[in-house]
N, C-alpha and C positions, 0 to 999 in steps of 0.2 A: 822510500826516499833514499838517496845516495849521498854519502859523505856529509851528513848534517852535523854541524859543529857550532859551538857557541864560544864566544870570547867574553870574559868578565873582567871588569876593572874595579879595583878596590881603592877607597880613600878612607883613612881613619878606621881601618879594620871592618868596613862594611862595604857591601856591593854598591858601587856608585852607578854602574852601567852595565849593559849587556848588548851584545850583537850576535844574532843568530844568522847562519848562512849555510848554503849548501852548493854543491856543484850540480849543474843541470846540463843536459845535452851530452853528446859523445864526440870523441875525437876532436877534429878541428872546430866543430860547432859547440864545444863545451864552453861554459861560462860560469862564473861565480854569481850567486844570487843572494843578496841580503834580504832575508824575510822578516827580520825584526831588529830594531835598534831602539833601546830604551835607556834613558838616563833619569835617575831620580831627580825630582825638581830641585832639591837643595844643592845638587851638584851641577846643574845646568849652567851654561855660559862660562865654562872653565876650559873648554877645548877637549873635553873627554870624548864626545862623539867623534870629533875629528881624529883624535888619537886612535880610537877603535877602528875607524874606516881605514886610516893609513896603515895600521897593523895588518888588517885583513888584506888589503891590496898587496902589500909586500909579500905575504904568504901565498895568496891565490895566484899571483902572476908567475909562480914557479910551475903552475899547471895549466892555466887558461890565459886567453888573450883579452878578456873583457870581464868586468864586474857590473851587474845590473842591480837596480833597486827600484822600488816604487815608493812614492811619497804622496801624501794627501796634498792636493793642489793648493789648499788654504794655508799650508805650513810654510810660510815664507822664510822663517829663520832656517829651517832645515834645507830648503831649496837653495838659499844663498850659500850655506855651508857646503853643500854638495857641488855647486857650481865652482866655488873657490878651490875645491879639491880636485877639479878637473872633470867632473861629470858633465854630460850634456843631456838636454832633454830630447828624448827620442820619440816619445809618443804621449799625446793627451788622451786620457781614458775617462770619458764622461760617465757618471753614474756607476762607477766600478766597485764601490765598496758596498757592504751589506746595508749600510744606512743611506745609500744613494749619493754619497759624495764623489767628486771627481778626483782622479789621481794622475800622476805623471810617471812614466817609465823613464828612468835616467840611466845612462850608460857611461862607464869609465873604460877607456881603451888603454891597453898596455903601452908604455912609453909616452903617456901624456903628462906624467909627472904629478906632483902635488901642488 
């Protein structure tokens, strides 16, 4: 894996959330990929996930033109958040998880704003 990085956010001296990402592809085809985002339940619905995504995008766009992520299709709260942040649904992936659930590939392009 190339350029695997994690962002942590703390609230009240404990980890409230984590975002794991990496760069994929090469040259003009390179893009950032969010492979994990997790917020502790007691810290959810406070904008922490949005803050992590916005922080990542501001850093990644120094190097790439797009940021990709996948989300479980049933996770409507996360999908709404990603859409609000400027991501678009690029692909529906049926039965794409180990437990047979469907997911969505979502993409944010540089200069689409937050």
